[in-house]
C-alpha positions as CSV (number, residue, x, y, z in Angstrom):
1,X,0.0,0.0,0.0
2,X,1.5,3.4,-1.0
3,X,1.7,6.4,1.2
4,X,-1.2,8.0,-0.7
5,X,-3.5,5.2,0.3
6,X,-2.6,5.8,4.0
7,X,-3.5,9.5,3.7
8,X,0.0,10.7,3.2
9,X,1.4,12.1,0.0
10,X,3.9,9.9,-1.8
11,X,7.4,10.9,-1.1
12,X,9.3,12.5,-4.0
13,X,12.0,10.4,-5.5
14,X,15.6,11.0,-4.5
15,X,17.2,13.9,-6.3
16,X,20.3,13.0,-8.3
17,X,23.0,15.5,-7.4
18,X,26.7,15.9,-8.0
19,X,28.7,16.6,-4.8
20,X,32.0,18.5,-5.2
21,X,34.1,20.7,-2.9
22,X,32.9,24.2,-2.7
23,X,34.3,26.2,-5.6
24,X,35.6,29.8,-5.7
25,X,32.6,32.0,-6.2
26,X,30.1,29.7,-4.4
27,X,30.1,31.7,-1.2
28,X,27.2,33.9,-2.1
29,X,25.1,31.0,-3.3
30,X,25.9,29.0,-0.1
31,X,24.9,32.1,2.0
32,X,21.6,32.4,0.2
33,X,20.9,28.6,0.4
34,X,21.8,28.5,4.1
35,X,19.5,31.5,4.8
36,X,16.7,29.8,2.9
37,X,17.2,26.4,4.6
38,X,17.4,27.8,8.2
39,X,14.9,30.6,7.7
40,X,17.7,33.2,8.3
41,X,16.9,32.8,12.1
42,X,20.0,31.1,13.3
43,X,22.6,33.1,11.4
44,X,24.2,29.9,10.2
45,X,25.4,31.6,7.0
46,X,27.4,34.1,9.2
47,X,28.9,31.1,11.0
48,X,30.0,29.6,7.6
49,X,31.6,33.0,6.7
50,X,33.5,33.1,10.0
51,X,34.7,29.5,9.5
52,X,36.0,30.4,6.0
53,X,38.2,33.1,7.5
54,X,39.6,30.8,10.3
55,X,42.3,28.1,10.8
56,X,39.5,25.6,11.3
57,X,38.4,25.9,7.6
58,X,39.3,23.0,5.3
59,X,38.2,23.9,1.8
60,X,38.1,20.2,0.7
61,X,35.6,19.5,3.5
62,X,33.2,22.2,2.5
63,X,31.0,20.4,0.0
64,X,28.2,21.5,-2.3
65,X,25.5,19.5,-4.0
66,X,24.6,20.5,-7.6
67,X,21.4,19.4,-9.3
68,X,21.3,18.3,-13.0
69,X,21.0,22.0,-14.0
70,X,24.0,23.0,-12.0
71,X,22.0,24.8,-9.3
72,X,23.5,24.6,-5.9
73,X,20.9,22.8,-3.8
74,X,22.9,21.7,-0.8
75,X,26.0,22.5,1.3
76,X,27.8,20.8,4.2
77,X,30.8,22.0,6.1
78,X,33.2,20.0,8.3
79,X,35.7,22.1,10.3
80,X,38.4,21.3,12.7
81,X,37.8,21.6,16.5
82,X,40.0,20.4,19.3
83,X,39.8,17.5,21.7
84,X,41.6,18.1,25.0
85,X,42.4,14.6,26.2
86,X,42.5,13.4,29.8
87,X,46.3,13.3,29.6
88,X,46.4,17.0,28.6
89,X,47.3,16.5,25.0
90,X,45.2,18.3,22.4
91,X,44.1,16.5,19.3
92,X,42.4,18.0,16.2
93,X,38.9,16.5,15.7
94,X,36.3,17.2,13.0
95,X,33.0,18.9,13.6
96,X,30.2,18.4,11.1
97,X,27.7,21.2,10.3
98,X,25.9,23.2,9.4
99,X,24.2,21.3,6.7
100,X,21.8,23.1,4.4
101,X,19.4,21.8,1.7
102,X,17.3,24.0,-0.5
103,X,13.7,23.9,0.9
104,X,12.2,22.8,-2.4
105,X,14.4,19.6,-2.5
106,X,14.4,18.7,1.2
107,X,13.6,15.1,2.1
108,X,15.0,13.8,-1.2
109,X,18.4,12.5,-0.1
110,X,20.5,15.6,-0.7
111,X,21.5,16.0,3.0
112,X,22.3,12.3,3.3
113,X,24.4,12.4,0.2
114,X,26.4,15.4,1.6
115,X,26.9,13.5,4.9
116,X,28.1,10.4,3.1
117,X,30.5,12.5,1.0
118,X,31.8,14.3,4.1
119,X,32.4,11.0,5.9
120,X,34.2,9.6,2.8
121,X,36.4,12.7,2.5
122,X,37.3,12.6,6.2
123,X,38.1,8.9,6.0
124,X,40.3,9.4,3.0
125,X,42.2,12.1,4.9
126,X,42.8,9.8,7.9
127,X,40.6,11.6,10.4
128,X,39.6,9.4,13.4
129,X,36.2,10.8,14.1
130,X,33.5,13.4,13.4
131,X,31.4,15.0,16.2
132,X,28.2,17.0,15.9
133,X,25.4,18.4,17.8
134,X,22.3,17.4,15.9
135,X,18.9,15.8,15.6
136,X,18.7,12.7,17.7
137,X,16.8,10.5,15.2
138,X,18.4,11.7,12.0
139,X,22.2,11.2,12.4
140,X,22.2,7.7,13.9
141,X,21.2,6.3,10.5
142,X,24.7,7.4,9.3
143,X,26.4,5.6,12.2
144,X,26.6,8.5,14.7
145,X,26.3,7.4,18.3
146,X,26.3,9.1,21.7
147,X,29.7,10.7,22.2
148,X,29.7,10.6,26.0
149,X,29.5,6.8,25.9
150,X,32.9,6.9,24.2
151,X,34.4,9.4,26.6
152,X,34.0,12.5,24.4
153,X,32.5,15.3,26.5
154,X,30.9,18.4,25.0
155,X,32.0,21.9,25.9
156,X,28.5,22.5,27.2
157,X,25.9,20.4,29.0
158,X,24.2,19.1,25.8
159,X,21.9,16.1,26.0
160,X,23.4,12.7,25.1
161,X,20.7,12.3,22.4
162,X,22.0,15.3,20.5
163,X,25.8,15.1,21.2
164,X,27.1,12.5,18.8
165,X,30.3,11.1,17.3
166,X,31.0,8.9,14.2
167,X,34.1,6.7,14.6
168,X,36.0,6.5,11.4
169,X,38.5,3.7,10.5
170,X,41.4,5.7,12.1
171,X,39.5,5.8,15.4
172,X,41.6,5.3,18.6
173,X,40.1,4.4,21.9
174,X,42.5,6.9,23.7
175,X,40.5,9.8,22.1
176,X,38.8,10.7,25.3
177,X,38.3,14.2,26.7
178,X,36.5,17.5,26.1
179,X,35.7,18.6,22.6
180,X,35.7,22.3,21.6
181,X,34.1,23.6,18.4
182,X,36.2,26.1,16.4
183,X,36.0,29.6,17.9
184,X,33.9,30.7,14.8
185,X,31.0,28.9,16.5
186,X,31.1,31.4,19.4
187,X,29.9,28.7,21.9
188,X,30.6,29.6,25.5
């Protein structure tokens, strides 16, 4: 029985996109997309601008999704934060987000494609993990799990359901401590 027969509209088919690193000249389109996706309430586009001007920025980890017409319909950034381990050492660690998808193509796999591409890029570069503060029921489908259970504490008292980590192949069990997002996030 289709969704229509249950009183729900059929879900639109997945959108075929090409995912590439953000290109020179994409900043304005990323800004507009992010404002549209977040309703310009959370100032996520300003966060991305601050990240671009910081040491935490990794251009190869800022990805855009382009539809068949070349329209930028999605963006995902992964930046470098720090993990202060219990022995006092400081390790770089990746932080995922924000992720933006054009409102007219949401729920069609664009965000998932961006997450998979981000994970693949981080894995290829040998990163051990990616942390995020995100939706408790969305990110576990990509392998994210509660970070505190693995000894990674957030810089604030966030709930376990939203504070998550994805262990990559280079994961090491000694990566335990307190994670800090890049200063561009302005989280106290």
